[in-house]
N, C-alpha and C positions, 0 to 999 in steps of 0.2 A: 920174545917178540913184543914190541909195544903195541898196545891196542888203541884204536881211534875212539876217544870218548866224546867226540863232538856230537851233540844231538842232531837228529835229522831235521830237515827244513820244516816239516809239519810240526815236530815237537817244539821247535823254537817259536813258531807262530802261536801254537797253543799256549805256551808259557806266558806270552804277552796277553793273550785273550783271557787266560785263567786268572791272571793277576787283576785285570780290570773287573772281571766278574766277581771276584772275592770282595773287592772294594765296593762295588755297586750293591751287592746283596748284604753288605754289613748293615745297611739301613734299608732293608727291603720294603718296609711299609711306606716310609716317606718317599722312596724312589719309585716303588711299583704302583702305588695308588693313583697318582695324578694321571697316568696314561688312560685309566678307566674313567676318571671323572671329567677330564677335559672334553672328550667328544660328546659326553652326555650334556654338559653345560652348553656347548656350542650348538648342538642340534636343537636343544630346547630354546635357547635364546635367539638363534638366527633362523634355523630351519622351520620351527613351528610358527615363529612370528611371520616370516616372509611367506611361509606356506599358505597363509590365509589369502595372500594377494597373488602368488605365483603358483598356479595349479600344476603346471608341468614345464619341463625344460628339455629340449631335444627329444621330445616324445616320451619321457619318463617322468614320474612324479618328482617334484622338486626336492623333496626330502631325500629321496634315493639318489638323485643327482648330486646333492651336496655331500651326503654320507659317503658315497663312493670316492669322492675326491679327498675326503679327510683321511682315508686309509693310507694315503701316501704322504700327505702334508705332515702328518705326525712323525713319519719316518724321516722326512726332510729336516724338520726342526731338531729332533733329538740327535741325529748324526751330525748336523752342523754345529750344534752346541757342544757336543762331545769333542769334536775335532778342531774347535776354535778355543773357547774358554778352557775346556778340559785339558787339551793338549798344551796350551800356553802355560797354564798353572803348573802342570807337571814338568814343563821344560824350564820355566824361569823362576818359579817360587818354591815348589816342593823339591826340585832337583831330582825327581824320581828316576829320570832317564839315566842319570849318572850311575846309579846303582844297577839299573837293568843292563846297561852296556858293559858293566864289569863281569856279567855272566857271559857264557859262550854264545852270544847272539850278536848279529851285526845291526847297524843302524837301519838297513833295509828291512831286516826281519822285524824290528821294532815298529817301523812305520806301517808295514803290511799287517802286523798284529793289531795296530790301532784301527786300521781300515776294517779289518774283519770284525772287531768288537763293535764298531759303529754300525756295521751291517746287521749284526745280531740285535742291537738295540732297535734298529729300524724294523726288524722282523717282530720283535716283542711289542713295540708300540702299535704297529699295524694290527697285530693280533688282538691287542687290547681294544682297539676301535671296532674290530670285527665282532668281538664278543658283545659289545654294547649294542651295536646296530642290529645284530641278529636276535639278541634277547628281546629287544623291543619290536622285532618284526619289521624293521625298516627295509632290509635287503634279505632275500632268501640265501640260504647257506650254500646252495648247489654250486654255483660258479665262483662265489666270493671266497670259498674255502681256500683257494690258492692265492688270495690277495696278500697274505703276509710274505709270500716269496717275492712279490713285486716290492713290498716294503723293504725286504732285505736288499734287493737290487738298488732301490732308491737310497737306502742308507749307505751302501758302498759308493754310489755315484757322488752323493753330496759330501761324503767323507773325503774323497779325493779333492773335490773343489775346495772344501773348507781347509784342508791341510795345506793346499797351495796358497790360500789366502793367509793362513797362519805363518807360512814361511817368510812373508813380507812384514808382518806386524812386529813392532818394537814395543808398543804400549797397549795394554789390554783394552783400554777404552776405544781403540781404533776399530774393534769388532762391531761397535755400534753402527758404523757406516755399512758394514756387510749385512747385518740383520735388517736395518731400517731401509737402506738404499737398494738392496738386491733381493733378499729373501721375502720381505713383506710385499713389494710390488709383484714378485713372482707368484705369491699366493693368490693375488687378486686377478692377475692377467694370464693365468695358465689354464683356464678352463675349470677351475675348482668351483667358483661361485656362479659363473655364467660362461657360455661357450665362447671360444676364441673367435668364432665366426661372427659374434655380435660386436666385436671391436671394429672401429673404422678401418677401411681397407688398407691404408698405409701402415697401420700398427700391427696388422695380423702377421706379417713376416717376422717382426721383432718378437711377438709372442711365441712363434714357432722355434725361435732360437733358444728360448728358455727351457732348460732341462726338465723342469717340473711338468710342462705341458705334455711331454711324451709319456711319462710314467702315469700321469692322470688318465690319458687315453687307454693305456694298457690295462690299468686296474678297473676302469669303468667298463671296458669291453668284457672283462671276466665277470663282473658283477651282474651285468644284464645279458650275458651270454650272446654277445654280438661280435664275433670275431671276423676280421677282414684282412686283406693283404697289406693294408697301410700299417698295421700293427708291427709287421716285420721291419718296416723302415724305422718305426719308433724304437724298436729294440736295438737296431743297429746304431741309431743315434746315441742311445744310452750307453752302449758298449764303447762307442768311439769317444764320447766325452769322458767316460771313466778311465779309459786307457790313456788319453792325452793328459788329463789333469793328474792322474796317478803317477805318470812318468815324471812330470815336472815337480810334483810335490815331493816325491822320493828324492829326486836329484837335489832340490834346494834344501830340504830339511836334513838330509844326510850330511851336507856340509856344515849346517848349523849345529848338529848334534856332536860332531867330532872335533869342532874347533873350540 
């Protein structure tokens, strides 16, 4: 009797994740050191500087307010970079996906593996920020110990959004519009640097549409141990955005991968 040698679904996803992990850890020092240095530089340059003029924000010290937001912005940027430039290079220049699809995996498996890897990088980058801010006593470890899991969720969400964007891009320079026109404004107007409530009334609904605003509230609530019912709505929003963009990203990229 012939046996079925097709790997399980989890094994297929793991194979994609494992391939990316091997490539990333090949230059571990150059890839792994920046996540620890960037929050240190940012907190020193912005947090300590502005901290002399802004004592508190939303009832907590400003340095804590800023640091808690950085826990997820690092995940946003690394997953977005991975699933835009990284995915596009593997698709158009390295032709890495051609060889991967020759193995017993489907295009959907490959894309889901990409998303899982981006979520893992989101976890790692959030963990790196957490290590820095706890070592320097900025935020207590009690509630913030779960922050990297919000970083993982953030990485997954922005991976789906970024893959959807990538499915439209024909030239790598077009990603400049995504990073400069969408992610950069999102960083400043999603409650990372100052509260959304500080924006003019007509702009606040637009800020609430931004996915980053919801994960910022989730991670900040963990850091200051101030949980409330609204966080459930934030989590539902994140899950909804991830599902919607994930569906369309897989649908569009699958056609691009097999043609």
